[in-house]
N, C-alpha and C positions, 0 to 999 in steps of 0.2 A: 326405733322410729320415735320421732318427737312430734307432739301436737302442741300447737300454740293457740291460745284463745284470748283475744283482746276483749276488753270491756271498758266502760266508763265514758264512752262518747255521748254526745248529746248536743243540744242547742244552747248557746250562751251569747250574751250581748258583748259587744266590743269592750275590752278592758276586764272581762271576767276571767275565771279560771276553771280548769278541768284537770282531773288526774286520770290518766289512762292506765289500765293494768294489762299485763300480758302473763297469763298463767301457763306454765309449761308442764307437760306430763310426758311420760314415756322414758325420757332420760333427763338427768339433771343437766340443764344447759345454762341456767341463769348465773352460774359462776364463771361461765366462759364468755366468749365474745358474743354480744347481741346488739341489736340496733332497732331503731324506729325509722320507718319510712312513711311517706304520705303521697297520695295521688289524687289529682283533680281530674275528672273525666275529660278526655281529649288531650291530656298532657302527660308527659313522662313522669314516672315515679321519681321522687327525689328523697335523698337522705335527710333525716331530721337530726339524728344524733346517734351516737354509739357508745358502748362501754366495753373496755378491754378487760382481759383476764385479771389485771391488777387493780381494776376499779377506775382506771383513768377514763374520763369521759371527753367526748369531743362533739361539737355541735355545728350545724349549718350556720352560716353568718346570719341567715334570715331569722333564726330563733335564739341565737346566743344571748344570754342574759335574761331570757324570758322562760325558757324551758329547762327542765332538769331531769336527768335520768338517774334512777336509783334501782336497787334490787335487794331482794332478800333471798339468798341462796338456799337457806333452810326451807323456806316456803316455796321455792322455785317460782318466784314472781318477779317480774320486771315492771317498773313504773315509768310513766312520763308525766311529770308535773308541768302543766302549761299555765303560765300566768300572763296577764296583760294581753289577752288574745286579740287578734286583729282579724278583719274580714278575710284577709289573704291567707289566714291559717285554715280556712274552710277546706276540708279534704277528707278522704278516707285514710285512716291511719293504720299502719300495719307494723307488727313486730316481726323480727326475723332472727334466726339463729343459725349457727354453724356455717360461717363464711369460709369460702375457699380463698385463703390468704396467700399471696405470693410473698413469703417472708423476706425475700431480698428487698422488697419495696416497703414492707411493713404494713401495719394495720391502718395507717393514715389514709389509705386509699379505699377504705371500707365502703363508700357509696357506690363504687363501681365493681366491687367484687361480687361473685356469685354467692348467694345465700341459699342454703339447701332447704331450710324450713321457714315457712311463712304461716302467719295466722290468717283468719278470714277477713280481718279488718273491722274497724269501728268508726262510724261516721262522726265527724266533728263539724258543726255548723256554727259560724259566728255571724250573727246578724242582729240588727236593732229592730 
């Protein structure tokens, strides 16, 4: 069983930065495939970015160039560095682990795959 705990959310002005953390326990997952999602109340959850086993990262077009995913496998921590935040980035942010990947299609469809483990989320609010 894997437990994921996000932290680092808060309130920030537009243009500001935050770094979210996702601490994993139970099993070592941070060297495996993981992802960050976000959700605004009343809207569908959307993929923010993901990291593959080889460290390759991929991002939503909405955050590309502003957000960066990194990890420390030894510490079992995943991070999401968010720079130049916009009001539209306001959401609850979740980390996820252990996707059910259809290998014939590859990891690139990560936003729509089922993820078996989720954290409780951390709120990010961007407001002046």
